[in-house]
C-alpha positions as CSV (number, residue, x, y, z in Angstrom):
1,M,20.6,-1.6,-4.3
2,R,19.6,-0.2,-7.7
3,T,21.1,3.1,-8.8
4,F,20.7,5.1,-12.0
5,Y,22.0,8.1,-13.8
6,G,20.1,10.3,-16.1
7,A,21.0,12.6,-19.1
8,L,18.9,14.7,-21.4
9,L,19.8,14.9,-25.0
10,L,18.3,18.0,-26.7
11,L,18.2,19.5,-30.1
12,P,20.8,22.3,-30.6
13,L,18.0,24.8,-30.7
14,A,16.8,24.0,-27.2
15,T,18.4,24.3,-23.8
16,A,17.6,22.4,-20.7
17,A,18.1,22.8,-17.0
18,Q,17.9,20.3,-14.1
19,Q,16.9,22.8,-11.4
20,K,13.3,23.5,-10.4
21,P,11.6,24.7,-13.6
22,S,10.7,28.3,-14.0
23,I,7.9,28.4,-16.5
24,P,5.1,30.9,-17.1
25,G,1.7,30.1,-15.6
26,I,-1.4,29.4,-17.6
27,G,-3.8,31.2,-15.3
28,E,-4.7,30.6,-11.7
29,T,-7.2,27.9,-10.9
30,I,-8.7,26.7,-7.7
31,E,-9.0,23.0,-7.5
32,V,-11.6,21.5,-5.3
33,N,-11.4,17.9,-4.0
34,I,-14.4,15.8,-3.2
35,V,-13.7,13.8,0.0
36,N,-15.8,10.5,-0.1
37,L,-16.4,8.6,3.1
38,D,-17.9,5.1,3.6
39,V,-19.6,5.1,6.9
40,F,-20.8,2.1,8.8
41,V,-23.4,2.6,11.6
42,T,-24.5,0.0,14.1
43,N,-26.4,0.0,17.4
44,K,-24.8,-1.1,20.7
45,A,-25.6,-4.8,19.8
46,G,-23.6,-4.5,16.6
47,E,-26.7,-4.6,14.3
48,R,-26.8,-2.4,11.2
49,V,-28.8,0.7,11.4
50,H,-30.7,1.8,8.3
51,G,-32.9,4.7,7.3
52,L,-30.7,7.6,8.5
53,T,-30.6,10.8,6.5
54,K,-28.0,13.4,5.8
55,D,-29.2,15.5,8.7
56,D,-28.4,12.6,11.1
57,F,-24.6,13.0,10.4
58,E,-21.9,15.5,11.1
59,I,-18.4,15.6,9.5
60,L,-15.6,17.4,11.2
61,E,-12.3,18.1,9.5
62,N,-9.5,19.2,11.9
63,G,-12.3,20.0,14.4
64,V,-14.3,22.2,11.9
65,K,-17.8,21.1,10.8
66,Q,-18.1,20.5,7.1
67,P,-21.3,20.8,5.0
68,I,-22.2,17.4,3.5
69,S,-22.4,17.8,-0.3
70,N,-23.5,14.2,-1.2
71,F,-25.3,11.5,0.7
72,A,-26.5,8.0,-0.1
73,E,-27.4,4.9,1.7
74,Y,-26.5,1.5,0.3
75,T,-28.4,-1.5,1.8
76,G,-27.3,-4.3,-0.4
77,E,-30.5,-4.0,-2.4
78,A,-31.8,-0.9,-4.1
79,P,-29.7,2.0,-2.7
80,A,-31.6,5.2,-1.8
81,E,-30.1,8.6,-2.3
82,T,-31.0,12.1,-1.1
83,A,-29.4,15.2,-2.6
84,A,-27.8,17.5,0.0
85,S,-29.3,20.5,-1.7
86,A,-32.8,19.1,-2.1
87,A,-35.5,21.3,-0.6
88,T,-38.2,18.7,-0.7
89,P,-38.1,15.0,0.3
90,A,-38.8,13.8,-3.3
91,A,-37.1,10.5,-4.1
92,P,-34.6,10.8,-6.9
93,T,-33.4,7.9,-9.0
94,P,-31.2,5.6,-6.9
95,P,-27.5,5.6,-7.8
96,P,-26.2,2.4,-9.4
97,P,-24.3,0.1,-7.1
98,Q,-20.6,0.9,-6.8
99,A,-18.0,-1.4,-8.5
100,R,-15.7,-3.1,-5.9
101,T,-12.0,-3.7,-6.0
102,I,-10.9,-6.3,-3.4
103,I,-7.2,-7.1,-2.7
104,V,-6.6,-10.3,-0.8
105,F,-3.0,-10.3,0.5
106,I,-2.0,-13.4,2.5
107,E,1.4,-13.7,4.1
108,R,2.8,-17.2,4.4
109,F,1.7,-18.8,7.7
110,Y,1.1,-22.2,9.0
111,L,-2.1,-23.7,10.6
112,P,-3.4,-27.3,10.7
113,N,-6.1,-28.2,8.2
114,F,-8.9,-28.1,10.8
115,R,-8.1,-24.4,11.4
116,T,-7.3,-23.3,7.8
117,E,-10.4,-24.9,6.2
118,P,-13.1,-22.9,8.1
119,M,-11.1,-19.6,7.6
120,F,-10.6,-20.1,3.8
121,G,-14.1,-21.4,3.5
122,S,-15.4,-18.2,5.0
123,L,-13.1,-16.1,2.8
124,K,-14.5,-17.9,-0.3
125,K,-18.0,-17.3,0.9
126,L,-17.3,-13.6,1.3
127,L,-16.3,-13.4,-2.3
128,H,-19.2,-15.6,-3.6
129,D,-21.7,-13.5,-1.6
130,S,-20.2,-10.1,-2.7
131,V,-18.5,-10.2,-6.1
132,R,-20.7,-9.0,-9.0
133,P,-19.9,-8.8,-12.7
134,G,-17.5,-5.9,-13.3
135,D,-15.9,-6.2,-9.8
136,R,-12.1,-6.7,-9.6
137,V,-10.6,-9.1,-7.1
138,T,-6.9,-10.2,-6.9
139,V,-5.2,-12.7,-4.6
140,L,-1.5,-12.3,-3.7
141,T,0.8,-14.1,-1.4
142,W,4.0,-12.9,0.4
143,N,6.7,-15.2,1.7
144,R,9.8,-13.4,3.1
145,G,10.4,-11.1,0.1
146,V,8.7,-13.2,-2.5
147,L,5.5,-11.6,-3.9
148,L,3.3,-13.9,-6.0
149,T,0.1,-13.0,-7.8
150,Q,-2.0,-16.1,-7.4
151,Q,-4.8,-14.5,-9.4
152,E,-4.8,-11.3,-11.4
153,L,-7.8,-8.9,-11.1
154,T,-10.9,-10.7,-12.1
155,D,-14.6,-11.2,-11.3
156,S,-14.4,-15.0,-12.0
157,L,-15.4,-16.8,-8.9
158,P,-14.1,-20.2,-10.1
159,A,-10.7,-18.6,-10.8
160,L,-10.7,-17.0,-7.3
161,D,-11.7,-20.3,-5.7
162,R,-8.7,-22.0,-7.4
163,A,-6.3,-19.3,-6.1
164,L,-7.6,-19.5,-2.6
165,D,-7.4,-23.3,-2.6
166,R,-3.8,-23.1,-3.6
167,V,-3.1,-20.7,-0.7
168,A,-5.1,-22.8,1.7
169,T,-3.1,-25.9,0.8
170,L,0.2,-24.0,1.2
171,S,-1.0,-22.6,4.6
172,A,-1.6,-26.1,5.9
173,K,2.0,-27.1,5.3
174,P,4.6,-26.5,8.0
175,I,7.1,-23.7,7.4
176,L,10.5,-23.1,8.9
177,D,9.9,-21.6,12.4
178,R,12.6,-18.9,12.4
179,T,11.8,-18.0,16.0
180,A,12.3,-21.6,17.1
181,E,15.5,-21.8,15.1
182,T,16.8,-18.7,16.8
183,R,15.9,-20.3,20.2
184,W,17.8,-23.4,19.5
185,N,20.8,-21.5,18.2
186,I,20.8,-19.2,21.2
187,E,20.6,-22.1,23.7
188,D,23.8,-23.5,22.2
189,I,25.6,-20.2,22.0
190,R,24.7,-19.3,25.6
191,K,26.4,-22.6,26.7
192,F,29.5,-21.5,24.8
193,D,29.3,-18.0,26.3
194,A,29.1,-19.4,29.8
195,I,32.2,-21.5,29.2
196,A,34.0,-18.5,27.8
197,A,33.0,-16.3,30.7
198,A,34.1,-18.9,33.2
199,N,37.5,-19.1,31.6
200,A,37.7,-15.3,31.6
201,G,37.0,-15.2,35.3
202,G,33.6,-13.5,35.2
203,P,30.3,-13.0,33.3
204,A,30.4,-11.2,30.0
205,Q,28.8,-7.7,29.8
206,Q,25.3,-7.6,28.3
207,G,25.5,-7.0,24.6
208,D,29.0,-8.4,24.3
209,T,28.2,-12.1,24.1
210,L,27.8,-14.2,21.0
211,A,24.2,-14.8,21.9
212,D,23.5,-11.1,22.0
213,L,25.0,-10.6,18.6
214,D,23.1,-13.5,17.1
215,L,19.8,-12.1,18.5
216,Q,20.6,-8.7,17.0
217,R,21.3,-10.3,13.7
218,A,18.0,-12.3,13.7
219,A,16.1,-9.1,14.6
220,E,17.7,-7.1,11.9
221,M,16.7,-9.7,9.3
222,E,13.0,-9.2,10.4
223,I,13.4,-5.4,10.1
224,V,14.4,-5.9,6.4
225,D,11.5,-8.2,5.7
226,V,8.8,-6.1,7.5
227,S,10.1,-3.0,5.7
228,R,9.8,-4.7,2.3
229,K,6.4,-6.0,3.1
230,I,5.1,-2.6,4.1
231,R,6.5,-1.0,1.0
232,T,4.8,-3.7,-1.1
233,I,1.4,-3.4,0.7
234,N,1.5,0.4,0.1
235,A,2.4,-0.1,-3.6
236,L,-0.6,-2.4,-4.0
237,M,-2.9,0.2,-2.6
238,R,-1.4,2.9,-4.7
239,S,-1.8,0.8,-7.8
240,V,-5.6,1.2,-7.5
241,A,-5.5,4.9,-6.8
242,G,-7.2,5.8,-10.0
243,V,-9.9,3.1,-9.8
244,E,-13.4,4.3,-9.0
245,G,-15.7,2.6,-6.6
246,K,-15.3,0.9,-3.3
247,K,-11.9,-0.5,-2.4
248,I,-10.9,-2.9,0.4
249,L,-7.8,-4.8,1.4
250,V,-8.1,-8.1,3.3
251,L,-4.6,-8.3,4.9
252,A,-3.7,-11.7,6.5
253,T,-0.3,-11.4,8.1
254,H,2.3,-13.6,9.9
255,R,4.4,-10.7,11.1
256,L,3.5,-7.0,10.9
257,S,5.1,-6.2,14.2
258,I,5.3,-3.0,16.2
259,E,8.9,-4.0,17.0
260,A,10.2,-6.1,14.2
261,G,12.2,-9.1,15.4
262,A,11.2,-8.8,19.1
263,E,9.7,-12.3,18.8
264,H,13.3,-13.7,18.7
265,Y,14.1,-12.0,22.0
266,Y,10.9,-13.2,23.6
267,A,11.3,-16.8,22.4
268,T,14.8,-17.0,23.9
269,G,13.7,-15.8,27.3
270,S,14.8,-12.1,26.9
271,M,11.5,-10.6,28.2
272,M,13.1,-7.1,28.3
273,I,14.8,-5.8,25.2
274,P,17.6,-3.2,25.9
275,G,16.4,0.3,25.2
276,E,18.9,1.1,22.4
277,K,18.0,-2.1,20.6
278,R,14.3,-1.7,21.1
279,Q,14.5,1.7,19.4
280,K,16.1,0.1,16.3
281,L,13.2,-2.4,16.1
282,D,10.5,0.2,16.3
283,M,8.3,0.1,13.1
284,R,5.5,2.5,14.2
285,A,6.3,5.1,11.6
286,A,6.4,2.5,8.8
287,L,3.1,1.0,10.0
288,K,1.5,4.4,10.1
289,S,2.4,4.7,6.4
290,I,0.0,1.8,5.7
291,E,-2.9,3.7,7.3
292,Q,-1.9,6.9,5.5
293,T,-1.6,5.2,2.1
294,A,-5.0,3.5,2.5
295,N,-6.6,6.8,3.4
296,A,-4.9,8.6,0.5
297,N,-6.4,6.0,-1.9
298,G,-9.8,5.3,-0.4
299,V,-9.0,1.8,0.7
300,T,-10.6,0.2,3.8
301,I,-8.3,-2.4,5.4
302,Y,-9.3,-5.6,7.3
303,P,-6.0,-6.8,8.8
304,V,-6.1,-10.2,10.5
305,Y,-3.6,-12.4,12.3
306,P,-4.8,-16.0,11.5
307,E,-2.3,-17.8,13.7
308,G,-3.3,-16.0,16.8
309,L,-1.8,-17.3,20.1
310,L,0.7,-19.9,19.0
311,N,2.9,-22.0,21.2
312,T,6.6,-21.3,20.6
313,Q,8.0,-23.5,23.4
314,S,6.9,-27.1,22.7
315,D,4.2,-29.3,21.1
316,W,2.5,-30.1,24.3
317,A,2.8,-27.1,26.7
318,G,0.3,-24.3,26.8
319,P,1.1,-20.7,25.7
320,S,4.0,-19.2,27.5
321,T,4.7,-15.6,28.6
322,A,6.7,-15.3,25.3
323,D,3.6,-16.3,23.3
324,Y,1.5,-13.6,24.9
325,L,4.3,-11.0,24.3
326,I,4.5,-12.0,20.6
327,L,0.7,-11.7,20.3
328,N,0.8,-8.3,21.9
329,N,3.5,-7.2,19.5
330,E,1.3,-8.1,16.5
331,T,-2.3,-7.3,17.2
332,P,-2.2,-3.6,18.3
333,A,-0.6,-2.6,15.0
334,L,-3.4,-4.4,13.1
335,K,-6.1,-2.7,15.3
336,Q,-4.6,0.7,14.7
337,I,-4.6,0.1,10.9
338,A,-8.2,-1.1,11.0
339,D,-9.5,1.7,13.2
340,G,-7.7,4.4,11.1
341,T,-9.1,3.2,7.8
342,G,-12.6,2.3,8.9
343,G,-12.0,-1.5,8.8
344,L,-12.2,-4.3,11.3
345,T,-9.6,-6.8,12.7
346,A,-9.4,-10.2,14.3
347,W,-6.8,-12.7,15.4
348,G,-7.0,-16.5,15.5
349,S,-8.4,-18.5,12.6
350,E,-11.8,-19.0,14.4
351,D,-12.4,-15.3,15.0
352,V,-11.1,-14.4,11.5
353,A,-13.8,-16.8,10.0
354,K,-16.4,-15.0,12.2
355,L,-15.2,-11.5,11.0
356,L,-15.4,-12.1,7.3
357,P,-19.3,-12.1,7.2
358,R,-19.1,-8.6,8.7
359,V,-16.7,-7.6,5.8
360,R,-19.4,-8.7,3.4
361,E,-21.9,-6.5,5.2
362,D,-19.5,-3.6,4.9
363,L,-19.4,-4.2,1.1
364,D,-23.1,-4.0,0.8
365,S,-24.5,-2.0,3.7
366,Y,-23.1,1.5,4.4
367,Y,-23.7,5.2,4.1
368,S,-21.8,7.2,1.5
369,L,-21.0,10.8,2.6
370,A,-18.9,13.5,0.8
371,Y,-17.8,17.0,1.4
372,R,-15.8,19.5,-0.6
373,V,-12.4,20.9,0.3
374,Q,-10.1,23.3,-1.5
375,S,-6.9,21.7,-2.6
376,S,-3.6,22.9,-1.2
377,G,-1.6,21.2,-4.0
378,A,0.6,19.5,-1.3
379,D,0.7,16.1,0.4
380,K,-1.3,16.9,3.5
381,A,-3.2,15.0,6.1
382,R,-6.6,16.2,7.4
383,N,-8.1,14.6,10.5
384,I,-11.7,13.5,10.0
385,V,-14.4,12.6,12.6
386,V,-17.8,11.3,11.4
387,R,-20.6,11.1,14.0
388,T,-24.3,10.9,14.3
389,K,-26.6,13.1,16.4
390,R,-27.8,10.0,18.2
391,P,-25.2,9.2,20.9
392,S,-26.5,5.6,21.2
393,L,-25.2,4.7,17.7
394,V,-21.7,3.4,16.8
395,V,-20.1,5.0,13.8
396,R,-17.1,3.6,12.0
397,S,-15.2,5.4,9.2
398,R,-11.7,6.3,8.2
399,R,-10.1,9.0,10.3
400,E,-8.0,10.9,7.8
401,F,-8.1,12.4,4.3
402,M,-4.7,12.4,2.7
403,E,-4.5,15.1,0.1
404,K,-2.0,14.4,-2.8
405,S,0.4,16.6,-4.6
406,D,1.0,16.3,-8.4
407,V,4.1,14.3,-7.7
408,T,2.3,11.7,-5.6
409,R,-0.5,11.4,-8.1
410,M,2.1,10.7,-10.9
411,E,3.9,8.2,-8.6
412,D,0.6,6.4,-8.1
413,R,0.2,6.1,-11.9
414,V,3.7,4.6,-12.3
415,I,3.1,2.1,-9.6
416,A,-0.2,1.1,-11.2
417,A,1.7,0.5,-14.4
418,L,4.2,-1.6,-12.5
419,F,1.2,-3.8,-11.4
420,R,-0.1,-3.9,-15.0
421,N,-3.0,-1.7,-14.0
422,P,-2.1,1.6,-15.8
423,P,-4.5,4.4,-16.4
424,S,-4.9,5.4,-20.1
425,P,-1.8,7.3,-21.2
426,G,-2.3,10.8,-22.5
427,F,0.3,10.6,-25.3
428,A,2.6,8.2,-27.0
429,L,6.0,7.4,-25.5
430,R,8.8,5.5,-27.2
431,V,11.3,3.6,-25.0
432,E,14.5,1.8,-26.0
433,V,16.1,-0.8,-23.7
434,G,19.8,-1.5,-24.3
435,Q,21.8,-4.7,-23.7
436,R,22.6,-5.7,-20.1
437,R,26.1,-4.7,-19.0
438,P,27.7,-6.9,-16.2
439,R,28.5,-5.0,-13.0
440,G,29.9,-7.6,-10.7
441,K,27.0,-9.6,-9.3
442,Q,24.6,-7.0,-10.8
443,F,24.1,-5.6,-14.3
444,G,23.3,-2.2,-15.8
445,V,20.4,-1.7,-18.2
446,P,20.7,1.5,-20.4
447,I,17.2,3.0,-21.1
448,K,16.3,5.8,-23.5
449,V,13.0,7.6,-23.3
450,H,12.0,9.6,-26.4
451,I,9.5,12.4,-25.7
452,P,7.9,14.1,-28.8
453,I,8.2,17.9,-28.3
454,A,4.9,18.3,-30.1
455,V,3.0,16.6,-27.3
456,L,4.5,19.0,-24.6
457,T,3.0,22.4,-23.8
458,A,5.5,25.2,-24.1
459,L,4.4,28.7,-23.1
460,P,5.7,32.0,-24.6
461,S,8.1,33.8,-22.3
462,G,9.7,36.8,-24.0
463,N,11.6,35.7,-27.1
464,Q,11.4,32.0,-26.3
465,Y,9.0,29.2,-25.3
466,A,9.5,27.5,-21.9
467,G,8.3,24.3,-20.5
468,A,9.2,21.4,-18.3
469,F,8.6,17.7,-17.9
470,S,9.4,15.0,-15.3
471,V,10.4,11.4,-15.8
472,Y,9.3,8.9,-13.2
473,F,10.2,5.3,-12.8
474,A,9.9,2.4,-10.4
475,W,11.0,-1.3,-10.6
476,G,10.1,-4.6,-9.1
477,G,9.9,-8.3,-9.4
478,M,8.7,-11.5,-7.7
479,L,11.6,-11.3,-5.2
480,G,12.1,-8.3,-3.0
481,G,8.9,-6.6,-3.6
482,I,8.6,-3.1,-5.1
483,S,11.1,-0.2,-5.2
484,D,10.4,3.4,-4.2
485,T,9.5,5.7,-7.1
486,T,12.2,8.0,-8.4
487,H,11.7,11.1,-10.6
488,E,13.6,13.9,-12.1
489,T,12.3,17.2,-13.6
490,K,13.8,18.9,-16.6
491,S,13.0,22.3,-17.8
492,Y,13.7,23.5,-21.4
493,K,13.6,26.7,-23.5
494,I,13.2,27.0,-27.2
495,P,13.7,30.2,-29.2
496,V,10.5,31.5,-30.8
497,A,12.0,31.3,-34.3
498,D,12.7,27.6,-33.9
499,I,9.5,26.4,-32.2
500,E,7.9,24.9,-35.3
501,K,11.0,23.0,-36.3
502,A,11.4,21.8,-32.7
503,R,7.9,20.3,-32.7
504,G,8.9,17.9,-35.4
505,S,11.6,16.4,-33.2
506,H,11.9,15.0,-29.6
507,F,13.8,15.1,-26.4
508,T,15.7,12.0,-25.3
509,Y,16.1,11.2,-21.6
510,E,18.7,8.5,-20.8
511,F,19.4,6.7,-17.6
512,E,21.0,3.4,-16.5
513,L,19.3,1.1,-14.1
514,T,21.6,-1.0,-12.0
515,A,19.6,-4.1,-11.2
516,D,20.0,-7.7,-10.1
517,Q,18.3,-11.0,-11.1
518,R,15.3,-10.1,-9.0
519,T,14.4,-7.1,-11.1
520,E,11.9,-8.2,-13.7
521,R,10.1,-5.0,-14.9
522,V,10.4,-1.3,-14.9
523,A,7.5,1.2,-15.1
524,L,8.2,4.6,-16.7
525,G,6.1,7.7,-16.7
526,V,6.5,11.2,-18.3
527,L,4.5,14.1,-17.0
528,D,4.2,17.4,-18.8
529,E,4.6,19.9,-16.0
530,V,2.5,22.6,-17.8
531,S,-0.5,20.7,-19.2
532,K,-0.3,17.8,-16.6
533,E,-0.8,15.3,-19.5
534,Y,1.2,12.1,-19.0
535,A,2.4,8.9,-20.6
536,L,3.2,5.5,-19.2
537,R,5.1,2.4,-20.3
538,L,5.8,-1.0,-18.7
539,I,9.1,-2.7,-19.7
540,Q,9.7,-6.4,-19.1
541,L,13.4,-7.0,-18.6
542,T,14.8,-10.1,-20.4
543,R,17.3,-12.3,-18.6
């Protein structure tokens, strides 16, 4: 658990407040968002359909039809575009191909070589057939709280091949089967429970046995891991929020369960999980956040479950009831994420290998549609339906547009900085990091942020100038994934007579980060609440 405290040191001539800032406006503006949609159209046989026009499509937002403002078809060759407002069918200059950002996120899993080789071979072929100069591809792995970047963003195919080869080699090595370990433990504990119950003169009540408690402990560990994983996946997508072009996430998981930890109950013969325990395992809201984050940042997700139907009982027996229950606890969540973001899903290494060529088609062959919407300035979901006027065609696209508030946009920038992918800062920012202070098993890191007053916009309000700024930060490391983003807003007032003198000085914002050995870096951002200009810094913590 990392905590902080903040303090604002100001010049004597300025005053500050922590409450919601009250500053004069600079004039009312109406912001309009352009909602871009990648749309994939096939016939009933799954074949791509080309040659459709803007008039063949309809977009409905919350059930209301929206005028299409932009339209283009990309075919993997020379894209053809038609302007929505064109009165004649004259062919304009085709738009340039979009740059692509591809995130490959692979959770540690185990499959024998004869199953991993075709799948990773297909993944490498996907990149070789798709990646162009200027594209950005990264490969990351996750192993129970450990996030490793196997390859930073690059368009180098040899570098990507090397990264995928490392992951393929790792995936062909057996891992600790935590479900099997739980099963063995529970078998022993149940023998002890039976002896204890016999000595007590009757069976123990359900939930009171050592076996029940051990199952609950194993499930709770999975809840922690799945929650960290979801937070990290969301952070990865938010880190590319400001990147233009087409963005996809190839998400290979070992556990992204609807009910985290249910596999331990199934593997030990508990086919029915008690209601109060099942409620604690429910991850639907967290899983929904993956879909929402993807739609907020224009990311299409292709979630896959490479292991598929595994055998949890023995090396020779066929799949058991428990195996099917485990599969059914994994794959529906992946399908929901794929459907909601316009992607595709598959389970089992063979079907995953077959799916990846369709991902390549999605990168090259699609329709790009857009419509305009007036911004509300708040985090808001809008349901989207894209359809054609030909009922025989199958249309696939994301199902939501997630509008962002200024707070969310700034959080995205800070997370991007945390992943060493920051947007260009609007002004200079000086940061001082103090010496670590031991705090039991943790340590405190004092941090000072110096903000030049001259870069902030203060507006006249009577006999003083008023303004406000917000300080944002997040932290992370190789272990434990990424934190949530925290921010605090400070308002200030400066007498008119002192404004010129004040502009030669700065505000200092201080806080202390309570961290552990897993914390490796801190990302900071400062947002001027009046001008909306911002600055970013990434701090590497020394051990």
